[in-house]
C-alpha positions in Angstrom: -42.8 -13.6 87.2 -43.4 -13.1 83.5 -44.4 -9.7 82.1 -48.0 -10.8 81.6 -48.2 -11.9 85.2 -46.8 -8.6 86.5 -49.3 -6.7 84.3 -52.2 -8.7 85.7 -51.1 -8.0 89.3 -50.9 -4.3 88.6 -54.2 -4.1 86.8 -55.9 -5.8 89.7 -55.1 -2.8 91.8 -52.4 -4.3 94.0 -50.1 -1.3 93.5 -52.2 1.6 94.6 -50.5 4.1 96.8 -48.2 6.9 95.9 -44.9 7.9 97.6 -46.0 10.5 100.2 -44.8 11.9 103.5 -46.3 9.8 106.3 -47.5 12.6 108.6 -49.4 15.9 108.3 -46.4 17.6 109.8 -44.2 16.4 106.9 -46.7 17.5 104.4 -46.6 21.0 105.8 -42.8 21.1 105.6 -41.5 21.1 102.0 -37.9 20.7 103.2 -38.7 17.4 104.9 -40.6 16.2 101.8 -37.7 17.1 99.5 -35.2 15.4 101.8 -37.4 12.3 102.0 -37.7 12.2 98.2 -34.0 12.6 97.6 -33.1 10.0 100.2 -35.5 7.5 98.6 -34.1 8.1 95.1 -30.6 7.6 96.4 -31.6 4.3 98.0 -31.3 5.7 101.6 -33.9 4.8 104.1 -36.0 7.7 105.4 -38.3 6.6 108.3 -40.9 9.3 107.8 -42.0 8.2 104.4 -44.7 5.8 103.4 -43.7 4.2 100.1 -46.5 2.0 98.8 -49.3 -0.3 99.8 -49.4 -3.8 98.5 -52.6 -5.5 99.5 -52.8 -3.2 102.5 -49.2 -3.8 103.7 -46.1 -1.7 103.2 -44.0 -2.6 100.2 -41.5 -0.2 98.6 -41.0 0.5 95.0 -37.4 -0.2 94.0 -35.6 3.1 94.2 -32.8 1.7 92.0 -35.3 1.1 89.2 -38.4 3.3 89.5 -38.6 6.4 87.3 -41.5 8.8 87.2 -41.1 9.8 83.6 -43.2 7.0 82.0 -46.1 8.1 84.1 -46.1 11.9 83.7 -43.8 12.8 80.8 -44.0 13.5 77.1 -41.1 13.6 74.7 -40.4 13.6 71.0 -37.3 13.5 68.7 -36.4 16.1 66.2 -37.6 13.8 63.4 -41.0 13.7 64.9 -40.8 10.3 66.5 -42.4 10.1 70.0 -40.4 8.5 72.8 -40.7 7.8 76.5 -37.8 10.1 77.2 -34.7 11.4 75.5 -32.4 8.6 76.7 -34.5 5.6 75.9 -33.0 3.3 73.3 -35.9 3.3 70.9 -39.0 5.3 70.0 -42.5 4.4 71.2 -43.8 1.8 68.8 -47.2 0.6 67.5 -48.1 -3.1 67.5 -46.9 -3.3 63.9 -43.4 -2.1 64.9 -43.6 1.3 63.4 -42.8 4.3 65.5 -45.4 6.8 66.6 -44.5 10.0 64.7 -45.9 13.6 64.8 -45.0 14.1 61.2 -47.4 11.2 60.3 -50.2 12.7 62.3 -49.8 10.5 65.5 -50.6 12.1 68.8 -48.7 12.2 72.0 -51.7 10.7 73.8 -51.8 7.7 71.5 -48.2 7.0 72.1 -48.6 7.4 75.9 -51.5 4.9 76.0 -49.7 2.3 73.8 -48.8 -1.2 74.8 -45.1 -0.2 74.4 -45.5 2.3 77.3 -47.7 0.1 79.3 -45.0 -2.6 79.4 -42.4 0.0 80.4 -44.6 1.1 83.3 -45.1 -2.4 84.5 -41.4 -2.9 84.7 -41.1 0.4 86.7 -43.8 -0.7 89.1 -42.4 -4.2 89.6 -38.7 -3.4 90.0 -37.5 -4.8 86.7 -34.7 -3.0 84.9 -36.1 -2.4 81.4 -33.4 -3.0 78.7 -34.8 0.0 76.8 -33.4 2.2 79.7 -29.9 0.9 79.3 -28.3 4.4 79.1 -29.5 5.3 82.6 -28.4 1.9 83.9 -25.0 2.3 82.4 -24.4 5.7 83.9 -25.6 4.6 87.3 -23.5 1.5 87.3 -20.3 3.5 86.9 -21.3 5.9 89.7 -22.7 8.8 87.7 -26.1 10.4 87.8 -28.6 9.5 85.1 -31.6 11.2 83.7 -33.8 8.9 85.8 -32.2 10.4 88.9 -31.7 14.0 87.7 -35.1 14.5 86.1 -37.2 11.5 87.1 -37.1 12.4 90.8 -38.3 15.9 90.2 -42.0 14.8 90.2 -41.8 12.1 92.9 -43.6 14.1 95.6 -46.3 15.3 93.2 -47.4 11.8 92.2 -50.9 10.6 93.4 -52.4 7.2 93.4 -54.0 7.7 90.1 -50.6 8.4 88.4 -49.0 5.1 89.6 -51.0 2.9 87.3 -50.3 1.0 84.2 -52.9 3.2 82.5 -52.4 6.6 84.3 -54.4 9.7 83.2 -52.8 11.5 80.3 -51.9 14.7 82.3 -48.2 15.2 81.5 -46.5 17.3 84.2 -43.1 17.1 82.4 -42.5 18.1 78.7 -39.4 17.5 76.7 -40.4 19.0 73.3 -38.1 19.1 70.3 -39.5 21.9 68.1 -37.8 20.9 64.8 -34.5 20.6 63.1 -34.0 24.3 62.2 -30.6 25.2 63.5 -27.9 27.7 62.5 -24.8 25.7 63.7 -23.0 22.7 62.3 -22.0 20.8 65.5 -19.6 18.0 64.8 -21.3 15.5 67.1 -24.8 16.1 65.8 -26.6 14.2 63.0 -27.7 15.9 59.8 -31.2 14.7 60.6 -31.2 16.9 63.8 -29.8 20.1 62.3 -30.9 21.9 59.1 -27.5 23.5 58.8 -25.7 20.1 58.9 -28.3 18.6 56.5 -27.6 21.3 53.9 -23.8 20.9 54.3 -24.2 17.1 53.8 -26.3 17.6 50.7 -23.9 20.2 49.3 -20.9 17.8 49.7 -22.7 14.8 48.4 -22.7 13.0 51.7 -26.5 12.6 51.5 -29.0 12.5 48.7 -30.3 16.0 47.8 -33.9 14.9 47.4 -33.8 13.0 50.7 -32.4 16.2 52.3 -35.2 18.3 50.9 -37.9 15.9 52.0 -36.5 15.7 55.5 -36.2 19.5 55.9 -39.7 20.0 54.6 -41.2 17.6 57.2 -39.1 18.4 60.3 -37.6 21.9 60.1 -40.5 23.2 62.3 -42.7 20.5 63.9 -45.2 23.0 65.1 -46.2 23.5 61.4 -48.1 20.2 62.0 -51.4 21.7 63.4 -52.4 18.6 65.4 -49.1 18.7 67.4 -49.4 22.3 68.2 -53.1 22.0 69.2 -52.3 19.1 71.5 -49.6 21.0 73.3 -51.8 24.0 73.8 -54.5 21.7 75.3 -51.9 20.0 77.6 -50.5 23.3 79.0 -53.0 23.1 82.0 -51.2 20.0 83.3 -47.6 21.1 82.8 -45.2 21.8 85.7 -42.1 22.0 83.5 -42.1 22.8 79.8 -38.7 22.2 78.2 -38.2 23.5 74.7 -35.3 22.2 72.5 -34.5 22.2 68.8 -32.7 22.4 66.6 -32.3 25.8 68.1 -35.5 27.0 69.9 -34.7 30.7 69.4 -35.1 30.1 65.6 -38.4 28.2 66.1 -40.6 31.0 67.4 -44.0 29.4 67.0 -43.5 27.8 70.4 -43.8 31.2 72.0 -47.6 30.8 71.2 -47.7 27.9 73.6 -46.0 30.0 76.3 -48.5 32.7 75.6 -51.4 30.2 76.2 -49.9 29.3 79.6 -49.6 33.0 80.5 -53.1 33.8 79.2 -54.8 31.0 81.1 -52.9 31.5 84.4 -50.8 28.3 84.2 -47.5 30.1 83.9 -47.5 31.0 87.6 -47.2 27.4 88.6 -44.9 26.2 85.7 -41.2 26.1 85.1 -40.2 27.1 81.5 -36.9 25.7 80.3 -34.9 26.2 77.1 -31.9 24.6 75.6 -30.1 27.2 73.5 -26.7 27.6 71.8 -26.8 31.3 72.8 -26.7 32.7 69.3 -30.2 34.2 69.0 -31.8 34.2 72.5 -33.4 37.6 72.6 -35.9 39.9 74.4 -39.0 37.9 73.1 -37.8 35.0 75.2 -36.8 37.1 78.2 -40.2 38.8 78.2 -42.1 35.5 78.4 -39.7 34.0 80.9 -40.5 36.7 83.4 -44.1 35.5 83.5 -43.3 32.0 84.6 -42.8 30.7 88.2 -39.3 29.5 87.4 -36.9 29.8 84.5 -34.1 27.4 83.6 -31.8 27.9 80.7 -29.5 25.2 79.5 -26.7 26.8 77.5 -25.1 24.3 75.1 -21.5 25.3 75.2 -18.8 22.7 74.5 -15.6 24.6 75.2 -14.0 27.9 75.9 -13.4 30.2 72.9 -12.0 28.5 69.9 -12.8 25.1 71.2 -16.5 25.9 71.1 -16.1 27.6 67.7 -14.4 24.4 66.4 -17.1 22.0 67.6 -20.1 24.2 67.1 -19.1 25.5 63.7 -20.7 28.8 62.9 -20.7 30.1 66.5 -18.7 33.2 67.6 -17.4 33.3 71.1 -17.9 37.1 71.4 -21.6 36.7 70.7 -22.0 33.9 73.3 -20.4 36.0 76.0 -22.5 39.0 75.1 -25.8 36.9 75.3 -24.7 35.3 78.5 -24.2 38.8 80.0 -27.6 39.9 78.8 -29.4 36.9 80.2 -27.6 37.2 83.6 -28.7 40.8 83.9 -32.2 40.4 82.6 -33.1 37.2 84.5 -31.1 37.3 87.7 -33.3 34.6 89.3 -33.0 32.2 86.4 -31.3 28.9 86.9 -28.6 28.9 84.2 -26.4 25.9 83.3 -23.6 25.4 80.9 -24.2 22.0 79.4 -21.1 20.6 77.9 -21.2 17.5 75.7 -18.0 15.7 76.6 -16.3 14.2 73.5 -12.9 13.7 72.0 -12.8 17.3 70.6 -13.1 18.9 74.1 -12.0 16.4 76.6 -8.5 17.9 76.8 -9.8 21.4 77.6 -12.7 21.0 80.1 -10.9 22.9 82.9 -10.9 26.2 81.0 -14.7 25.9 80.4 -15.2 25.2 84.1 -13.3 28.4 85.0 -15.5 30.4 82.6 -18.7 29.0 84.1 -17.4 29.8 87.5 -16.8 33.4 86.5 -20.4 33.7 85.6 -21.5 31.9 88.7 -23.3 29.2 86.8 -23.2 25.4 87.0 -21.3 23.3 84.6 -23.1 20.1 83.7 -21.7 17.2 81.6 -23.5 15.2 79.0 -21.3 12.3 78.0 -21.4 11.5 74.3 -21.8 7.9 73.4 -23.1 8.3 69.9 -21.6 8.6 67.4 -19.2 6.2 69.2 -16.2 7.4 67.2 -16.4 10.8 68.8 -16.9 9.5 72.3 -14.0 10.1 74.7 -14.3 6.4 75.5 -12.9 5.9 72.0 -9.5 7.1 73.1 -6.7 4.6 73.8 -6.3 3.4 77.4 -3.0 5.2 77.9 -4.5 8.5 76.9 -7.6 8.0 79.0 -5.5 7.2 82.0 -3.5 10.4 81.5 -6.7 12.4 81.4 -8.1 10.7 84.5 -5.0 11.6 86.4 -5.1 15.1 85.1 -8.7 15.8 86.2 -8.4 13.9 89.5 -5.4 16.2 90.4 -7.3 19.3 89.3 -10.5 18.7 91.3 -11.5 15.2 92.3 -15.1 16.1 93.3 -15.9 18.3 90.3 -14.5 15.8 87.8 -15.6 12.6 89.4 -18.2 11.8 86.8 -15.8 12.6 84.0 -13.1 10.3 85.5 -15.7 7.5 86.0 -16.7 7.9 82.3 -13.0 7.7 81.2 -12.6 4.5 83.1 -14.6 2.8 80.3 -13.1 2.1 76.9 -16.0 0.6 75.1 -15.4 2.2 71.7 -11.6 2.0 71.2 -12.1 0.0 68.0 -13.7 3.2 66.5 -10.6 5.4 66.9 -9.7 4.9 63.2 -13.1 6.2 62.2 -12.6 9.2 64.4 -9.5 10.1 62.3 -11.3 9.7 58.9 -14.3 11.7 60.0 -12.1 14.5 61.5 -9.9 14.7 58.4 -13.0 15.1 56.2 -14.6 17.8 58.2 -11.4 19.7 58.8 -10.7 19.8 55.1 -14.2 21.0 54.2 -14.4 23.6 56.9 -10.7 24.8 56.9 -10.1 23.7 60.5 -7.5 21.7 62.3 -8.3 19.6 65.4 -4.7 19.4 66.5 -4.5 23.1 67.1 -6.8 22.5 70.1 -4.8 19.5 71.5 -2.1 20.3 74.1 1.3 19.3 72.6 1.9 16.5 75.1 -1.1 14.6 73.7 -0.7 15.1 69.9 1.4 12.0 69.4 -1.7 9.9 69.9 -3.4 11.3 66.7 -2.6 10.5 63.1 -3.4 14.0 61.9 -1.4 16.8 60.4 0.3 19.1 62.9 -0.8 22.7 62.4 
């Protein structure tokens, strides 16, 4: 059926019922509801769940395709462009092809109600794999968990009939808000347009035009300077069930604490999860004090290696400060869900085990984010022989813990970019006075055309 035909069917009200437990007993038992939800999202039949009505009969949504995020989620990029989620391949676009952008005065609601988003929701409702969601499909096809599964299923049991429409109410339960490009670190895998520190370094070294750099920083260093954006978020707090703040570095972008204060003042914090992504360099008591007022606290700590590996990748960080802040957070927020989020890339793929040991010492989860862009830093850029050695190493070490990493290393989509990895690494090593090979175990160094320290 063509997209227009699917749209007409949905608009005629043929898809009208949410995913709900089938009995009152199940509704009274959150454990059963969670089990049903998870089984459904994993594609496992669960007899006690009623999926959807199609003209009065039972007809399931496709659990291998459906994602809740286009129905209940708001997201933006550091440059102000509004997107359906952080993994979608392109920003939400207007009919003229331009992206909705906070910097230009566009609202989250306008983007949510756009034809771009309506077509995405049609595909979710009718079981069509939307090509804009290719990152999730790729991860799932190699046996890994995607954002669609990890985050999308979180709201499955909270959906009502009115949410599962091509034009649902604009009541976003889930927020993924990038606050701006203000950041104190120069992470090797990041883009100058997402980090003010990287942007200044690029301008100082002539890698980007100084005037372009100045204009970009003025517009994006703190997106809450745009009053329409901040006012819209404060209005939407009443609907939020999870508020996720990212940067740049959120601990440097303190205006967002005003939004947390609105949630606390108006009584919404007690039903809301607050979540931060932080590099653990400036997370202080102002954040801890707010966190204690929310129903749940999640802190994603962006750490890409143990000790000198993290200092190499996240240039400007000091390992002693990271350990000190981790200790402070663990003591001050003992009930918080804390994750170490490691962006797996060439620079750390040889040393993941040591970071896993460190996370275990703190009793926190280690989660992997597999870098695919820039492709010349992806671990899939490595030659097949080297990837095979690494797969064997991690399979021997802990096959369950490193299954997703081994699955990722099975693919070699970017091997033609290995030469670009060398040129980029030489350039940054020279400017920063670093040496990548100092981090590479001796048995792997022969694969790299770089100077031995």
